[in-house]
C-alpha positions, 0 to 999 in steps of 0.5 A: 750475680749478687755482691754482698758488702761487708761491714768494713766495705760500708765503713770505707764507703761512708768515709769516702762519702764524707771526704767527698762532701767535705771537698765539695762543701767549699764549692757549694758554699761559694755557689750559694753566695752567687747573685745580687746583694744589698750592701752598705759601707759606713763612712764617718758614721754614715751608712751608704747603701749600694748594689753588690754582686758575687759570682764563683767558680769553685773557690775562686770568687768574684765581687762586682761593684757598680757605677750605674751600668759600669761594672768594677769586678775584683781581680782575684778572690777566694772563700775559705772556711767562711772567710771572703777575701777579694782584691781590686788591683786597679784600686789597690783595694781589698775586702776581707769579710766573714760570711755567716747565716746569709750575711757578709760583714767585714772591712773594705780597705784601699790606699789614701783612705781609712778602712770602712765597715762593709755589710751585705745581705741577699737582695730582696724584691724592690718595693720602690714607688714612683716619685714626682718627676724631677728628671733633667738638668738642674743647677746647684746653688750655695755650693762649698767649693775649694776650687772657686766654683759658684754652682754645680750641675745636678743631673737626674734620670728617672725610669718609672720607680728607678731614679739615678743622679750625679753631681757634676763639678769642674773636676768630674762627677760623683758617679751614678747615685741610685735609689728610690723615693720614700717618705717625701724624698729621693734617697740616692747613694753610690759606692763603686769601690771609690767615692762613697756618697749619699744624696737626699733630694726633696722636692719643694713647693716652689719647684726647687729641690732641697739637696743634702750631700752626705748628711753635711752639705745642704744646697738648693737646685733650680732649673738652668732657665730660672738660674739665668733669670735670677742672674745666678752664675753658671757652673764653671766651664772646664775648658776655661778653668785652667791654663798656663802662665806663659802661652808662648813657652813650650810645655816642659816635662822630664820624668821616668817611664815605668822602666826608669827611662827619662822621657821629656817633651823633646823625645822624638816620639812627640816631634811634630805631633799634637800632644795631650799632656794628661795629669792623672793618678790611678787613685783618682776616681775621675781619672778612672772615668777619663782613662777609657776615653783617652785610650779610645782617642789614642787608637783613633787618632794616633795614625793622624799624628796624635800622641798622649802622655800621662804624667802620673802622680802617686803615693810614695810606695806606689812610685817604688812599685806601681802595681795599682798603676800597672793594673789601671793601664791594663784595665783600660787598655792604655797604650800611650806613654805614661810617666811617673811624675812623683808624689801628689804633694809634689805635683804643684811644684813640678807643674809650675807652668800651670795656672789655676791647676787644681783638678784631677785629671787635667789635660793640656792640648799641646800643638806641634809647636810645643805650646799649650793651645787649651786645657780641660779640667776634670772629666765626667762619667757616663752618669752625667748623661748629655753633659758627658757626651758634650764633654767628649765631643768638645774634647775630640773637636779640639783634637781634630782642630789641632790635627787639622792645623798641623796637617795644614802647616806641614803642607805649607812648609 
C-alpha cells in the first residue's frame, strides 16, 4: 500500500522536526561541553591556571574543581541559552558565565572574597617536559608570617613531567599546586574553589630553590639537613603552637546548636568523655581539609568514649541562616555536635581561655576531667604527603592515649 504526503503534511512534519531540534539543542549543547577544560581565574591582576571539568545530564550541569585527586563538584547547575550557572553550596560559591565559541567567560563569587574573573577553554594535549629532580621535603626561609613562624615546609612530588607541590604552614597547607617545567622554572598553581595560588620554583646553582608565591613573596628553599647545619629554626610544631592560659581550669563553652538549643561543656553527652573541641568555620579552606578526618575519627572512637564538638564561627548572614555550614556538614558526613560560636571577629573574645590561638582550625584535646591536655593548630591536606600522614598519626595517638587514660581511671574508681 502506498501513502502520499500532501504539501500540508510536509509542512506539519517540518514544523515537528524544527520543534524537536529546538528542544534537543540545549541537551546537545550541554553534552558538547563535557570534558576537561583549562581554566584561569584572575586575582589581583594575577592569572592562575587550573583544571576544570564539566559534565551534564540534559540541562543539569556539573562543574568540578580539583585539589590534586580530590574533587569539588558543584551541588547544582544549569546551561540555558548559552548561560552557565553553577553553585557550590558548601563554599557558598557561584559561577555565572557565558559559553560562546568554545570558551567560558564569567565570574566566580563566594562569601568573604571579591568576585574573580573566570575563563576556560577545552584542554589540549600537554607539552610538558621533564624538569630537574627537586622532589621531597624542603624548608622555606625568609617567610613572612603573621603567626610568628620562622620557616615553612615545601613538599614537592614529581612523576615524570607531572609536578605538584604544597606549602605547609602552622595553620595548614596551600592545597595541591600542579604544573610543569618550562623556561628554567617550575610554574605551579591551584584553584579548587578556595585559596587560589601561583608558585614559581627555580632551581639555583647552589642546590637551593628560589620560590616566588603569587608574584609577591620571594623565599629560599633548602633541604632540612642543610637548614639544621646552618642552625636555621624548624618550622613551627602545630602541637606546641597553641595552648590555654590556665591548664588547671576546665575548658568552658556555651553556644547554641543549629536548632537553637544551648549546649555547654556540662552537657550530659560530654560527661566522663574525652572531648575534642574543634574551632572551625565552613569558610575556612583548612577546615575543609580537616573535616573528613574528624568525621572518620568520631565514627571510629565514639563507642570508646570520644566526643567531638565543633565551635563554628561564621559571617553574620550565615549565623542567621547557616546554609553553607549545613552543606559542609552533609558533604563530610559530620555526625558530631556542632555549635554556632558567633562571628569570626568575636572568636578571640569568646575563646578567652586560649593562649596564642590564631590558626583556623585549631583542636583542643580535653580529658574526662574537663581540662585541656594538648592542642593542635591547623591541619594539612593530602597535598602534604608524609607530613599529612604524620599529622593524622600523631592526632590519633593523642586521642588513643586520652581514651586509655580514661579507661584506666574508670577501672580504678
